[in-house]
C-alpha positions in Angstrom: 8.8 -14.2 11.9 12.3 -12.8 11.5 13.6 -12.4 7.9 17.1 -13.8 7.1 18.1 -11.6 4.2 20.8 -14.1 3.1 18.2 -16.7 2.5 16.0 -14.5 0.3 16.4 -14.9 -3.5 19.0 -12.6 -5.1 17.7 -12.9 -8.7 17.2 -9.8 -10.8 13.5 -9.5 -10.6 13.5 -5.9 -11.9 15.8 -5.7 -14.9 18.3 -3.0 -15.6 17.3 -0.4 -18.1 13.6 -0.5 -17.3 11.4 2.6 -17.9 11.0 3.7 -14.3 11.9 7.2 -13.1 15.0 7.6 -10.9 14.1 6.8 -7.3 10.9 5.0 -8.3 9.2 3.2 -5.3 7.3 0.8 -7.5 10.5 -1.0 -8.7 11.6 -1.2 -5.1 8.2 -2.7 -4.1 8.0 -5.2 -7.0 11.5 -6.4 -6.1 10.4 -7.1 -2.5 7.2 -8.9 -3.7 9.3 -11.4 -5.7 11.9 -11.8 -3.0 9.1 -12.7 -0.6 7.0 -14.9 -2.8 9.5 -16.4 -5.2 8.8 -17.4 -8.8 5.3 -18.8 -8.5 3.8 -15.3 -8.8 1.6 -13.9 -11.5 1.0 -10.1 -11.4 -2.3 -8.5 -12.5 -1.5 -4.8 -13.2 -4.2 -2.2 -14.1 -3.3 1.0 -15.9 -0.6 2.9 -14.1 3.1 3.6 -13.8 3.9 -0.1 -13.6 2.3 -0.6 -17.0 4.9 1.7 -18.4 7.8 0.5 -16.3 7.6 -2.9 -18.1 8.7 -1.4 -21.4 7.5 -2.2 -24.9 6.2 -5.7 -25.7 7.5 -8.4 -26.4 10.2 -7.4 -23.8 9.7 -6.6 -20.2 11.7 -4.9 -17.4 9.8 -7.0 -14.8 10.9 -10.7 -14.4 7.4 -12.1 -13.8 4.3 -13.2 -15.8 2.0 -10.2 -16.1 -1.6 -9.6 -17.1 -2.1 -6.0 -17.9 -5.8 -5.1 -17.4 -8.1 -2.0 -17.5 -8.4 0.2 -14.4 -11.7 -1.2 -13.1 -11.1 -4.9 -13.6 -7.9 -5.8 -11.7 -9.5 -7.6 -8.7 -12.1 -9.4 -10.9 -9.5 -10.4 -13.5 -7.3 -11.8 -10.6 -10.3 -13.7 -9.3 -10.8 -15.4 -12.6 -7.1 -16.1 -13.0 -6.9 -17.8 -9.6 -10.0 -19.9 -10.4 -8.3 -21.0 -13.7 -5.1 -22.0 -11.8 -7.1 -24.0 -9.3 -8.9 -25.8 -12.1 -5.5 -26.8 -13.5 -4.5 -28.1 -10.1 -2.0 -25.3 -9.5 -2.8 -24.2 -6.0 0.8 -23.1 -5.5 0.5 -20.0 -7.7 0.1 -16.6 -6.0 -2.1 -14.3 -8.0 -1.1 -10.8 -6.9 -2.8 -7.6 -7.9 -0.4 -4.6 -8.1 -2.5 -1.5 -8.4 -2.1 2.2 -7.7 -4.3 4.3 -5.4 -6.5 5.4 -8.2 -7.0 1.9 -9.5 -7.8 0.8 -5.9 -9.7 3.5 -4.1 -11.4 5.1 -7.1 -11.9 3.4 -10.4 -11.2 -0.2 -9.2 -13.0 0.0 -5.9 -16.1 -1.8 -6.9 -14.2 -4.9 -8.1 -11.9 -4.7 -5.0 -14.9 -4.6 -2.6 -16.6 -7.5 -4.4 -13.5 -9.7 -4.3 -13.1 -8.9 -0.6 -16.8 -9.7 0.2 -16.5 -13.0 -1.6 -13.2 -13.8 0.1 -11.4 -14.5 -3.1 -8.1 -16.2 -2.8 -5.9 -13.4 -4.1 -3.3 -11.0 -2.7 -4.2 -7.4 -3.5 -1.4 -4.8 -3.1 -2.3 -1.1 -3.3 0.9 0.8 -4.3 -0.1 4.1 -2.8 1.7 7.1 -4.3 -1.3 9.3 -3.4 -2.2 10.6 -6.9 -2.7 9.6 -10.5 1.0 9.9 -11.3 1.1 8.2 -14.7 -1.4 10.6 -16.3 -0.2 13.9 -14.9 -0.3 14.0 -11.1 -4.1 14.4 -10.7 -5.6 14.0 -7.2 -7.2 10.7 -6.2 -9.3 9.9 -3.1 -6.1 8.8 -1.4 -4.3 12.2 -2.0 -3.8 13.6 1.6 -5.0 16.8 3.0 -3.1 19.9 1.8 -1.2 18.2 -0.9 -0.6 19.9 -4.3 -1.6 18.1 -7.4 -2.3 19.4 -10.9 -6.0 19.4 -10.0 -5.6 20.6 -6.4 -3.1 23.3 -7.1 -4.1 25.2 -3.9 -3.9 22.0 -1.9 -6.5 19.2 -1.4 -9.2 20.1 1.0 -10.2 16.5 2.1 -8.3 13.8 4.0 -7.4 10.6 2.2 -9.8 7.7 2.0 -8.8 5.0 4.5 -8.8 1.9 2.3 -7.2 -0.5 4.8 -9.9 0.2 7.4 -12.6 -0.1 4.8 -11.2 -3.6 3.9 -11.1 -4.5 7.6 -14.8 -3.7 7.8 -15.4 -6.3 5.1 -14.3 -8.9 7.6 -11.5 -10.3 5.4 -8.8 -12.5 6.8 -5.8 -10.3 6.3 -5.1 -6.6 6.0 -1.8 -4.8 6.5 0.0 -1.5 5.9 3.6 -1.4 4.7 6.2 1.1 3.5 8.9 0.8 0.9 11.2 2.4 3.5 11.0 -0.7 5.6 11.5 -3.6 3.2 11.9 -6.4 5.8 8.6 -5.5 7.4 6.9 -5.6 4.0 8.5 -8.9 3.1 7.5 -10.5 6.4 3.9 -9.4 5.8 3.9 -10.8 2.3 5.1 -14.1 3.6 2.5 -14.2 6.3 -0.2 -13.3 3.8 1.0 -16.0 1.5 0.2 -18.7 4.1 -3.4 -17.6 4.5 -6.1 -18.8 2.1 -8.7 -16.2 1.1 -8.6 -12.5 0.4 -5.5 -10.6 1.6 -4.8 -6.9 1.2 -1.6 -4.9 1.8 -1.5 -1.1 1.5 2.1 -0.1 0.5 3.1 3.5 0.9 5.2 4.4 -2.2 6.5 8.0 -2.2 6.8 9.3 -5.8 9.7 11.7 -6.4 8.1 13.3 -9.4 4.6 13.7 -8.0 5.7 14.5 -4.5 8.5 16.8 -5.7 11.5 15.6 -3.7 15.0 14.5 -4.6 14.9 10.9 -6.1 17.7 9.9 -3.7 15.3 10.4 -0.7 12.6 7.9 -1.6 13.4 5.5 1.3 13.9 8.4 3.7 10.5 10.0 2.9 8.8 6.6 3.2 10.4 6.1 6.7 9.5 9.6 7.8 5.8 9.0 7.1 6.0 6.2 9.7 8.2 8.0 12.1 6.0 11.1 12.2 3.0 8.8 13.0 1.3 9.8 9.7 1.3 6.3 8.3 1.1 3.7 11.0 2.2 0.1 10.2 -0.1 -2.6 11.4 -1.7 -6.0 10.6 -5.2 -7.3 11.0 -5.0 -11.1 10.9 -8.1 -13.4 11.3 -9.8 -11.0 13.6 -6.8 -9.7 15.6 -5.4 -6.2 15.2 -1.8 -5.4 16.1 0.8 -2.7 15.5 3.9 -3.8 13.6 7.1 -3.7 15.8 8.5 -0.7 14.0 5.4 1.3 14.7 4.9 0.5 18.4 7.2 3.2 19.6 5.2 5.9 17.8 2.1 5.2 19.9 3.9 7.7 22.2 3.6 11.1 20.6 6.9 12.2 22.2 8.7 9.6 20.2 7.4 10.8 16.8 9.4 13.1 14.5 7.8 16.5 13.9 5.5 16.4 10.9 7.2 19.5 9.5 10.3 17.3 8.8 8.2 15.2 6.5 6.4 18.1 4.8 9.4 20.3 4.1 11.1 17.6 2.0 8.3 17.6 -0.5 7.5 20.3 -2.9 3.8 19.4 -2.9 3.5 20.9 0.6 5.6 24.0 -0.1 2.5 26.2 0.1 1.7 25.0 3.6 5.0 25.7 5.3 4.1 29.3 6.3 0.5 28.3 7.3 0.6 26.8 10.8 -3.2 26.4 10.9 -3.0 24.1 8.0 -0.1 22.1 9.5 -2.2 21.9 12.7 -5.0 20.1 10.7 -2.5 17.4 9.6 -1.3 17.0 13.2 -4.9 16.6 14.3 -5.4 14.0 11.6 -2.5 12.1 13.0 -3.9 12.2 16.5 -7.3 11.0 15.3 -5.6 8.1 13.4 -3.9 6.9 16.5 -7.1 7.2 18.6 -8.7 4.9 16.0 -5.8 2.5 16.3 -6.1 2.4 20.1 -9.7 1.5 19.7 -9.0 -1.2 17.2 -6.2 -2.7 19.4 -8.7 -3.0 22.3 -11.6 -4.2 20.2 -9.7 -6.8 18.2 -7.3 -8.0 20.9 -6.6 -11.7 21.1 -9.3 -13.6 23.1 -11.9 -10.8 22.8 -15.1 -10.9 20.7 -15.7 -7.1 20.7 -14.5 -6.9 17.1 -17.0 -9.5 16.1 -19.7 -7.5 17.9 -18.7 -4.4 16.0 -19.2 -6.3 12.7 -22.5 -7.7 14.0 -23.7 -4.2 14.8 -22.8 -3.0 11.3 
């Protein structure tokens, strides 16, 4: 699928004067969701930055129907909403969860896992800014190794939880990673996901200028560097087949990747690591291990092979 930008809607889906911070990746991502899926979209948003971005009721800075829900209930609320629309004969409505990393990998994980196991017909998007930004930049399970937060002020000691791979292990129909730095890739994945019935999950990297401590003008650049360094590979798992996204294929070759230091030095949350080569080495090793896993998945879930199914059977 090749996106023709001229044919995408040019409506103002994110209204001027909303409450987002300068350089906010969530307003970027929400705009792409609506451009990809059109007007038949209802958003389910658990507590987080996007709850605040909307503004004060009865007005909203987001041009879409929204159900604001508690942290733990986003996936279950979306499940009920989709069932209600189907009862009304409205199979054309896309129910989309728009949740942060805390609401996805921590507080909301039980509902997410349940919806995935039941193959509920919803699109779940994790807007991953790698910490609890709305409540003061506390660490989440998706905060990466070494990153400063207000609760890991010497740097987090654990690597981030790999939610996309956990969802693949559920045997769902569609899982993808995306980045706000590559909008056409994200839009293409949204449109592909919209044509599949069942549970669909997209993990969207969303660098936060405030929590990551970088110049708000650099949001897209930081999001692109995460891909170009190999730290955040872009891929899709579709009906049992795993494949790298075209943008990410070149970074299978380590010589094509940008040095990870270029990514780290732009962010104040890694400032304490810049004079610690042994810590940077651990991040480089994490990248290499990530790509080894991807190579295994490419082989196991290649078209025409049943090795992926055998992996699930073994589990």
